[in-house]
N, C-alpha and C positions, 0 to 999 in steps of 0.2 A: 755676194750679199745674201743674207739669210731670207728664206721664203717664209713669210708670215701667213699662217692659216687661221681662218676665223672659227675653227672647230678643233677639238682635241683629236689627236691621231687615232686613239682607240675607237672613237665614235665613227671616224671615217672608215676604219677597218671593219667595224660592225656593219656599216651601210653596205660595203662591198660584199660581205658575207651574206647578208640578208637579201639584198636586191640584185646582186650580180654586178658585173662591170661591163662597160663603163656606166657610172651613175653620177648624177648631179646632186650635190648635197648643199642646201641653203641653210645657213645659221640664222634663225629667227632673231637672236639677240643682235647680230650685226645689222639686220634690217632696221631694228628699233633704234640702234645707235645712229645710223645714217639719217633716219627720219627725224630724230631729235636734233641732230646738228643742223639739218636744213631748217627746221622750225625755229631754232634759236637765231639763225641768220636772217630768215624771212618770216618774222612772227605775224600773227594776225594784226591787221586785216588782210595781209597778203593771202591770195589763194594759192595753194600748193598742190600741184597735180603730178602724178607719176606717169611718165611716158611709156606706154606699154610696149613700144617697139624694142626697148632694151631687153625685156624679159616678159613674155606673155603667158607664163605658166599661171593658171588661175589661182592656184594655192598661194603663190607669191603675191599676186595682185590683191588677193583677199586680205593677206596680212598687212600689206601696205595701206589698204583701205581702212582697216581697223585702227591703224596708227595715225589716221587723219588725212591721208593722201587721197586726193580725188584722182580721176582717170583722164588721161589724154590719149586719144586713139586716132589712127589714120585710115581705118577701114572698117567695114562691117564685121570682119573677122575679129579684130581687136575689140570692137564694140561689144561683140558677143562674149568675149572673154571677160570684159569688165562686168557685164551683166551677170555672168555665171559666178563671178567673185562677189556679187552682192552690191555692186556700185550702181546707184540709180542714174537715170539720164540727167537729172538735175546736177549731178556731180561729175558729169562727163563732157568733155569737149572733143570735137572732131576737127582734125586738120589733115595736112598731107597733100603732096602734089599729085598723088595718084588716085584721087577720089573718082570713082566711076559714077555713071548715071544711076546705077543701083544704090550706091552709097548716098547720093544726094536725095533720091526718092525716099530712102529709109529715114533720113533726117527730117524731111518734110512730113512724112507719114506720122512720125512720132509727135511732131509739133501739132499736126491736125488732130491727133488723138488726145491732146492735152497733156502729153508727157515729153516736152521738148528737151533736147540737149541744152546744156548751159549756153553754148554757142557753137557755130561752125566757122572756122577760119578759112577764108576764101583766098585762093592762090592767084587768080587772074580775072580780067574783065569777062572773058568767055565763060569761066566757071560761075561767076556771079550771075551772068545772064541766064545760064541754064538753071541755076538754083532759083532765081526769081520767077522764071516761067513755071517751074514745078510748084513753087509756093503760091503763085497766083491761082493756078488751076485748083489747088487744094483749099482756096478761100482764106488763106492766112492774111491777117491784117484787116479782116472784115468780120462784123458781128462779134461773136464770142470767141473768135479764133485770133489770138494775138499774133503779131508778126514774128518771124524767126530771127533771133539775134545772130548777127554775124560780125566777125572781125575781119579786117583786110590785112593780108600778110605783106609786110614791107621787106624788100631786099635792101638791107642797110648799106650795101656797097662798102664793106670794110674788108680788111685782110686779117682774118683770124689767125692766132698763133697756134696752129695745129696742123695735122697732116692735111695735105691738099684735098684728099678725098672726103674729109670731114668738114671742110670750110664752106658750109652752105650759105653763109652770109656774104660771100665774095660777090662782087658785081657780075662776074661771069657765070655764076651758078644758075641753075634752072629754077631756083626757088623764089617765089614772091614777086612783087611788083616794084617798079621804081617809084620814087616819090611823085613823079609826074603822072605815071599811070594811075597810081592810087588816088591822087587828088582828082583826076578826071573821073574816076569811077564814082567817087563821092558826089561830085557835082552832077553827074548824070543820073544818079539814083534818087527818085523822088521820095520825099518824106511821107509817112503815112501809108506806104505800100506794104507788100507782103514780107519785105525784109527790113529789119531795123539794124542799120550800121551802128555798132556800139564802140568801135575803136580799132586799134592797130595791134597786130601780132608780128613778132619777129623772132628769129632764131639765128644766132651767129655761127654756131658750129658745135662740134663735140670734142670733148677732151681738150679744152682750152688751156694752153700753157701760161697765159697771162690775161690780165683784165682789160688791157688797152682797147682792143677791138670791140669787146663786149660793151665797155663804157661808151665808146663812140657811137655804137649802134643804139644803145638805150637813149643817149642824148638826142640822136636824130629822130627816134621814135617819139620821144616826148615833145620835141619841137613840132613835128608834123601833126601830132594829135592836137596840140594847143592851137595850131593854125586852123585846122579843120573844124575844131569845136567852136571856134569863134564865130563861124557862120552857119553852124548846124547844131541843133539840140540833140542830146542823147549820146554824143561821143564821149564816153567816160572811162574807157578801159584800155590799159596797156598790158599786153602779155609779153614778157621779156624772154620766153623760152627757157632753155636750160644750158647745157654745155659744161657744167662744173666738173672738173677733172678728178680722176682717181690716181693716186700715186703715193709714194712714201711721204710721211709728214715732212713738211718743209720744202719738198721738191715741186709742189704744185700749189696754186692759190686755193684756199678753202672757200666754201660758199660765203662765209662771213666777209671775205675780201671783196667779192662781187657785190654783196648786199651793202657794204660800206660805200662803194662807188655809187650805187643807186640812191642811197640816202642823201649823199652830197648833191646829186643832180636834182632830186626832189626838193631838197631844202632851199634851192635857189629859185624855185617857182612860187609865185604868189598863191596863197591858199585857194583863192577863187578859181585858179586855173589847174589845180592839181587833179589828176585822174581819180575818180571815185573808186575804181577797182584796179588792183595791180595783181598780176599773176606770174608764177614761174612754174616750169614743168620739166624738171630734170628726169632723166632715166638712169643713165650709167651710174651716177653718183650714189643712187639709192641701193643698187643691187650688185654692182661689179664685185666688190670685195666680199660680199656675203656668201658667195657660192664657190664651191670647189668641185672640180671634175676628177673623180677617182677612177684611175685606169689600172689595168693589169699588164705586166710585161709579157710580151709574146716571144721576142727574140733578143739576144744580146750578141752583137757581132763585132769582132776586132778586125779593122781594115788597116793593114800595114800602110803607114804614111798618112792615114786619115784619122786613126783613133777608134774609140768605141762608139758604136751605134746601138741605141736601145729602141726597139720597136714596141709600142704599147697599143692597146686595143681601143684607144680614143684618138680621134684625129680631126681633120677638117670638116667631117660631117657633124661633129659635135661642137667644135669651136673653130670657126673659120678665120677669126681675126688675125692670127699670126700669118696665115697664108694670104689674106686679103690686104692687110695694112702693114704687115711686118711687126705686129704688136708682140711684145714680150710678156710671157706669163711665167712666173716662177714655178719651179717644180721641186717638190720634196719627196723623198722616199719614205714610205710608211713601213716597209719591210725591207730587209737586206738578206739575201740568200735564205729566205724563208723565215727569218727571225724578226719579230716585231721590234721596232725601234721606239725607245721611250723618248719623252720630250727633249731631254738633254742630248741624246744621240741624234734626234731629228734636227736639232739646231746646229749641230756640228758635223753634219753628215757629208759635207763637201769634200770628198776624198779624191776624186779624180774627174776630169771632164768627160762628158758624153753628149753626143747629139741625140736628141729624143725625136723620133719620127712616129707618125701615125700609121694606121693599117690600110689606108686607102690607096688604091692603085694609081697614084699620082706622085711624081718626084718632088712636087712642092709641098707635100703633106708632112710638114715638120714643125716642131716647136722650138727648134734651135738648140744651142749649147747650154748645158747645165752641169753643175758640180754634184755628183751623185756617188753613193757608196757602191760596192759590188752588188750586182743585180743578176737575177736569173729568171727564167720563165716562171710565172706565177707570182712574182713579187708585185707589190702595190706601190703606186706613186700618186701624189696629189698635185693637180694642176690648179694653181691659185688664180683668184680674181676672174673666175669664169662665169660670173652671174650676169654680165651684160653682153648681149649679142652672141650668146652661145645657144641656149634653147630656142630663142626666137629666130635665129638664122640657120638652124640645123637642117640637114637634108637627109634623104634616104639614098643618096648616091651609093653605088655598089650594092644596092639591096639591103642596106643597113637600117634596121628599125630605129625609131626614136628611142632615146635612152630614158630610163625612169628618173623622175625628179623627186627628191626627198627633202622634207623639212626637218631640221634638227632643232628641237625645242630647247629652251634654256636649261631645263632639268635633264637634258641628255636623251630624251625620248626621240626616236626616229619615226616620223609620220609620213606615209605615202602622200606625194603631192600630185604626181601624174604617173601612170603605169608605163612600162615599156611598150613600145609600139609593136604591131604585128609585123612579122616578116612579109615582105612583098610577095603577093601571090598566094598567101595562106589565109 
């Protein structure tokens, strides 16, 4: 199958020449196209936020913010990245199972200073108690200090159609509260206190292959919200998370398919019981296809009985998903035996199979098998769909510095987005 790249081959070669390899190149037009598709599927008044865990490069976050995406963060580190990208607290939500005491204190401090986050999504009764104590000490909910808005994360107990490691809405996962736990939390939290419970948050999983589990989860979230709102004022928000997949057209459901299911569910609810605010917060869908990892060939080895092995200078330290989840990323050659390939040759370059491995001292550092032309040391290849969980999950294992991140403007201009990191110890 032909590897589709979001950027012209000559621009990717130019990035390698100017910034060295490996280098991440993000096509701004591809970001805009994904944002437009999401907006068409979930139009206003839906709130649309970008989940920074997918790609926390501030330059990427800034472009998505300019395209109308708000920020969804899971730590003070991601929160800081959103702020550096120009996204204010009013357009930022904090969630995540790993929120530390410092994260909670920062959220309360921002609210006390009159610059609160849009909301904090709480994972458990214990976390809510800790947040409430901090908020009470800060005087939230008294005088001129409004309470801090919170959502309660529901574990919808569904079986998402995705890799087991990405199925965070499964009943056995560590994320969120059961319906019983969540209802008890609402009942035990007094109104008029330092926290204002505004609704329910859920997230089914990532790279969903079908809409069934997502639809069931949203149905449960709506039903629970309606039940709770009947006995308590102010519960008016449902955040349905993300999970919209990336794949070849027709092979995975687009955001519009999920939005259609949500519209049908909402259409069956009396107007008086409809949530006032609806939100979605994808990550992968917005950035995955937009970025390419450009790497240089280090070795080409023929192993009798095993075939050709191509070792490149990018690997699990730059893109761990193939090694972590067995994810497949298409690879296209940008040069062959030192000669640049034009678009036609690039499209028909599947000459013979090769296993493409990375440079890290681990036997699992591999991108799998790909059809590639003859290659030698110094040739360039492009690893596709590298925008999600590449830069944000990168490591410095083997003393490898973080790679530069570059934006490709629609006019072909290459703009530095994040410089190459320093070598360890220097």
